[in-house]
VOGU-3710 file (C-alpha; in Angstrom, 3 decimals, decimal comma):
1> magifllvta> 20,808/45,917/23,300  22,055/44,786/19,912  21,062/41,220/20,618  17,558/42,171/21,637  17,324/44,480/18,624  18,045/41,582/16,228  15,839/39,055/18,037  12,825/41,386/18,154  13,452/42,224/14,503  13,445/38,534/13,678
11> eqlpigllsq> 10,287/37,962/15,728  8,300/40,782/14,147  9,791/40,936/10,623  7,027/38,696/9,132  4,495/41,348/10,085  5,906/43,647/7,398  6,405/40,847/4,953  3,251/38,883/5,676  1,507/39,339/2,326  4,772/38,603/0,342
21> vadsldvtpg> 5,554/35,418/2,286  1,926/34,199/1,989  1,953/34,699/-1,803  5,463/33,216/-2,247  4,668/30,033/-0,292  1,035/29,769/-1,346  -0,638/30,082/2,062  -3,308/32,380/3,358  -2,387/35,477/5,393  -4,059/33,855/8,406
31> vagllitvpg> -1,787/30,834/8,122  1,228/33,041/7,468  0,441/34,666/10,872  1,786/31,474/12,450  5,246/32,848/11,705  4,528/35,258/14,578  2,566/32,881/16,806  5,058/29,979/16,805  8,176/31,824/17,942  6,090/33,714/20,544
41> vvaafaapll> 4,835/30,494/22,097  8,262/28,728/21,923  9,979/31,763/23,432  7,410/31,786/26,266  8,514/28,315/27,356  12,192/28,714/26,565  12,353/31,827/28,807  11,808/29,992/32,094  12,992/26,553/31,135  16,324/27,379/29,497
51> pvavgrldrr> 17,852/29,180/32,547  16,725/26,189/34,590  18,309/23,743/32,142  21,678/25,427/31,873  22,114/25,840/35,670  25,213/27,758/36,496  26,531/28,105/32,942  28,330/31,400/32,418  25,757/33,823/30,923  28,320/35,087/28,486
61> wlltglmalm> 28,507/31,628/26,952  24,763/31,350/26,976  24,057/34,640/25,259  26,732/34,051/22,644  25,434/30,531/21,883  21,852/31,751/21,543  22,925/34,442/19,094  24,887/31,838/17,094  21,715/29,770/16,903  19,829/32,839/15,734
71> tlasllgala> 22,374/33,217/12,928  21,783/29,674/11,836  17,952/29,993/12,025  17,952/33,082/9,905  20,083/31,556/7,162  18,012/28,329/7,134  14,873/30,462/6,903  16,242/32,246/3,847  16,835/28,849/2,180  13,440/27,363/3,098
81> ndfisllatr> 11,512/25,951/0,096  8,098/25,537/1,706  6,051/26,997/4,578  6,670/24,032/6,925  10,402/24,389/6,611  10,225/28,134/7,260  7,938/27,525/10,274  10,520/25,020/11,701  13,198/27,757/11,630  10,800/29,950/13,598
91> vlvgvciggf> 10,905/27,445/16,367  14,657/27,989/16,661  14,065/31,753/16,602  11,651/31,291/19,487  14,227/29,399/21,624  16,701/32,242/21,000  14,242/34,984/21,897  13,055/33,386/25,086  16,497/32,398/26,361  18,202/35,609/25,480
101> waiagglasr> 15,487/37,865/26,866  15,253/35,966/30,135  18,970/36,539/30,741  19,647/39,891/29,114  16,675/41,654/30,811  18,194/41,278/34,246  21,842/42,022/33,384  21,683/45,764/34,038  22,141/45,369/37,847  25,291/43,230/37,191
111> lvalaqvpra> 26,934/45,501/34,628  26,548/48,991/36,100  26,330/50,788/39,455  22,982/50,678/41,265  22,270/54,340/40,530  22,726/53,720/36,749  20,427/50,683/36,555  17,254/52,551/35,272  19,338/54,122/32,493  21,003/50,826/31,634
121> msmifsgvag> 17,602/49,102/31,483  16,414/51,788/29,125  19,446/51,178/26,979  18,946/47,438/26,897  15,246/47,661/26,115  15,791/50,356/23,539  16,650/47,347/21,401  12,924/46,552/21,338  12,021/50,061/20,127  15,052/50,142/17,872
131> atvlgvpagt> 13,861/46,974/16,147  10,569/48,686/15,531  12,106/51,956/14,361  14,920/50,506/12,238  14,949/46,712/12,133  11,454/45,836/10,945  11,068/48,797/8,571  14,542/48,176/7,072  13,764/44,480/6,705  10,415/45,336/5,185
141> wlgehtdwrt> 11,948/47,840/2,766  14,662/45,279/1,810  12,051/42,614/1,315  9,850/44,917/-0,806  12,786/45,824/-3,090  14,330/42,345/-3,305  12,369/39,477/-1,637  11,805/38,176/1,883  14,644/35,674/1,607  17,197/38,450/1,176
151> algalgglsl> 15,819/40,140/4,328  16,289/36,934/6,347  19,746/36,447/4,904  20,728/39,961/5,941  19,385/39,290/9,430  21,590/36,188/9,623  24,681/38,184/8,653  24,033/40,845/11,295  23,350/38,119/13,913  26,807/36,663/13,217
161> lvtlalwrll> 28,440/40,025/13,834  26,567/40,393/17,183  27,635/36,804/18,114  31,239/37,773/17,666  30,769/41,065/19,561  29,018/39,385/22,494  31,890/36,897/22,869  34,543/39,620/22,549  32,988/42,358/24,747  30,934/40,780/27,470
171> pslpasepvr> 32,693/39,978/30,747  32,445/36,595/32,392  28,966/36,409/33,943  28,663/33,255/36,099  25,136/32,650/37,497  24,980/33,956/41,094  22,551/31,074/41,808  20,962/28,654/39,404  17,342/29,294/38,539  14,962/26,525/39,694
181> lsnladqfas> 11,328/25,965/38,837  10,490/26,621/42,500  12,108/30,081/42,122  9,669/30,909/39,339  6,652/29,836/41,425  7,930/31,853/44,423  7,648/35,100/42,452  3,826/34,842/42,627  3,949/35,377/46,368  4,195/39,075/45,525
191> rgvrvgaaat> 0,928/40,786/44,616  2,954/43,223/42,586  4,282/40,417/40,424  0,886/38,923/40,040  -0,699/42,165/38,887  2,328/43,016/36,706  2,155/39,627/34,948  -1,622/39,915/34,373  -1,336/43,509/33,095  1,548/42,465/30,798
201> alivighfsa> -0,582/39,641/29,320  -3,569/41,891/28,643  -1,528/44,716/27,148  0,726/42,574/24,959  -2,205/40,401/23,728  -4,139/43,512/22,922  -1,283/45,132/21,099  -0,217/42,174/18,907  -3,884/41,198/18,169  -4,096/44,408/16,171
211> ytfispilqe> -0,517/45,306/15,300  0,165/41,958/13,620  -2,291/43,112/10,898  -1,155/46,795/10,816  -0,166/46,538/7,152  -3,626/45,514/5,935  -5,248/47,941/8,435  -3,304/50,830/6,965  -3,975/49,756/3,371  -7,618/48,756/3,601
221> lsgiplasvs> -8,989/50,811/6,449  -6,974/54,021/6,065  -6,433/54,026/2,289  -2,605/54,160/2,576  -0,699/52,575/-0,382  1,626/49,595/0,272  4,655/51,673/-0,753  4,123/53,987/2,156  3,685/51,268/4,816  7,402/50,870/5,549
231> alllcfggag> 7,820/54,622/6,044  4,938/54,682/8,507  6,432/51,683/10,412  9,569/53,767/10,587  7,613/56,579/12,188  5,985/54,123/14,541  9,388/52,817/15,638  10,906/56,310/15,929  8,100/57,297/18,309  8,676/54,063/20,191
241> lvgnffagsa> 12,352/54,831/20,675  11,487/58,193/22,262  8,783/56,586/24,391  11,214/53,918/25,632  13,755/56,451/27,075  10,981/58,682/28,496  9,327/55,717/30,171  12,669/54,310/31,483  13,249/57,504/33,387  9,578/57,809/34,493
251> agrrpyatvl> 9,249/54,160/35,538  12,382/54,358/37,660  10,688/57,079/39,750  6,947/56,198/39,457  6,435/52,689/38,087  2,825/52,535/39,142  1,693/55,754/37,395  3,810/54,909/34,297  2,230/51,453/33,875  -1,257/52,847/34,491
261> vipillacvt> -1,012/55,350/31,754  0,082/52,788/29,117  -3,262/50,867/28,717  -5,299/54,045/28,983  -3,465/55,630/25,979  -3,485/52,376/23,949  -7,249/52,024/24,551  -7,705/55,588/23,245  -5,701/54,882/20,115  -7,231/51,512/19,134
271> lsfpligrqp> -10,796/52,470/19,956  -10,396/55,672/17,937  -8,746/54,081/14,917  -11,929/52,696/13,267  -13,466/56,139/13,652  -10,801/58,715/12,836  -8,193/56,475/11,294  -10,028/56,098/8,017  -8,059/58,942/6,392  -4,263/58,820/6,002
281> fgatvllilw> -3,673/61,877/8,216  -5,709/60,589/11,127  -4,187/57,098/10,825  -0,656/58,538/10,826  -1,255/60,583/13,961  -2,794/57,588/15,800  -0,041/55,283/14,623  2,756/57,581/15,928  1,017/57,876/19,309  0,614/54,126/19,323
291> gavfgsisvs> 4,310/53,656/18,666  5,336/56,060/21,468  3,230/54,130/23,967  4,380/50,768/22,655  7,963/51,771/23,093  7,344/52,285/26,777  5,835/48,867/27,404  8,931/46,673/27,889  10,989/48,884/30,149  7,985/50,028/32,234
301> lqtwilksar> 6,541/46,535/32,892  10,019/45,115/33,434  10,768/47,816/36,050  7,393/47,042/37,741  8,229/43,315/37,941  11,833/43,776/39,161  10,744/46,178/41,864  8,247/43,586/43,165  10,335/40,401/42,693  12,472/38,283/45,032
311> nteaatalma> 14,866/36,874/42,456  15,928/39,099/39,533  16,729/36,401/37,017  13,698/34,303/37,929  11,439/37,364/37,635  12,951/38,252/34,264  12,345/34,718/32,973  8,742/34,890/34,218  8,286/38,279/32,525  9,725/36,867/29,281
321> fvfnmsigig> 7,373/33,878/29,455  4,272/36,043/29,911  5,402/38,567/27,259  6,227/36,057/24,561  3,304/33,831/25,214  1,103/36,897/24,905  2,653/37,770/21,575  1,771/34,335/20,263  -1,686/34,373/21,671  -2,266/37,910/20,396
331> amaggqvvda> -1,218/37,119/16,855  -3,283/33,984/16,778  -6,372/35,539/18,361  -6,029/38,569/16,141  -6,125/36,339/13,028  -9,274/34,667/14,230  -10,955/38,000/14,986  -9,955/39,462/11,586  -11,373/36,477/9,785  -14,571/36,646/11,746
341> tglsgvlwcs> -15,253/40,365/12,116  -12,814/42,221/9,871  -10,058/44,724/10,597  -12,180/47,169/12,532  -13,318/44,301/14,809  -9,771/43,485/15,857  -9,145/47,084/16,807  -12,308/47,121/18,929  -11,321/43,878/20,645  -7,753/45,154/21,381
351> galfvvaavl> -9,211/48,340/22,855  -11,364/46,257/25,186  -8,345/44,352/26,500  -6,500/47,635/27,150  -9,498/48,902/29,145  -9,496/45,739/31,322  -5,696/46,210/31,892  -6,219/49,848/32,940  -8,993/48,842/35,373  -6,769/46,036/36,836
361> vagtpsrvvg> -3,876/48,396/37,450  -6,105/51,196/38,759  -7,687/48,862/41,255  -4,355/47,865/42,674  -2,784/49,909/45,510  0,409/51,646/44,371  2,266/50,296/47,400  2,361/46,769/45,935  5,109/47,922/43,484  8,299/47,411/45,289
371> sscd> 6,834/44,947/47,841  8,376/41,524/47,339  5,825/39,750/49,505  2,255/40,646/50,448
//
């Protein structure tokens, strides 16, 4: 949980500091958006390829090594003198995110009794919501009151502490069987996996297309001052933390219904934002609802995939590939839409993707969840 917390914080921190980094390194906000796109794309390929490359390496060694690399990447980022150097450190961050997520996401079944797996998964993936509720707002606040380099340096220090804790506290976790590329392809034999992967792509692309630009959306569309943005991101994350634990329980019992509700609510939020989010109050209400639903995404979709998969670690790697590639695509596509149509346009486009995801899930029989082969 702590590892995922820091990795997701590192991945999304530039969202809160986008304007400051762009000004500091003399690039446009659209170019600065590559700080989100690059680690997302790299993480997507690291997720399936790293478990294949390391074979039977003890997962304790792997997770600890990845967090050590995360420490190095954060510290080098804080010392970067130009945008290209900073972007290079984001490649390392992407490797850490993809590899760590691919392994950590499937550890619940190895660390706790079967009856406690849904609760353990909620705990692990609360790191995602925790990064949103505490990590990104805290990093944004620190960056606003000092500079973005201090925020990255602090992230590096915390990563070092988690590196030491992982090594000290995790038990030995030898791979039960090495992940092969053929294992990844085999997962698509299940219709549940195919639909889950497609729904994940649509939902995550839709979310990050708009959320990457939430700071300018709140300032320019809703009239909220920059000084209040970090507080609103804190509210967004707090709602996400609640949504994560609620969804973890719900998805364990009814994964189909839980996943179906997610894109429906997200569509309602994003399609309503250009209409009723033009005042601070309306924007705040919609942002909190958005956060609650976002917090449920990881654990709900991961539960759907695991209930439909043949190989837990391969399925988790596949999920991490789709999720992180979609983050990169969403951030990049969102930047193009913002430049072409403005901030309202990216909200409309995101809403359309959520509608397509809802139609996809609604058109799929609920029995496919939990069926490993159709």
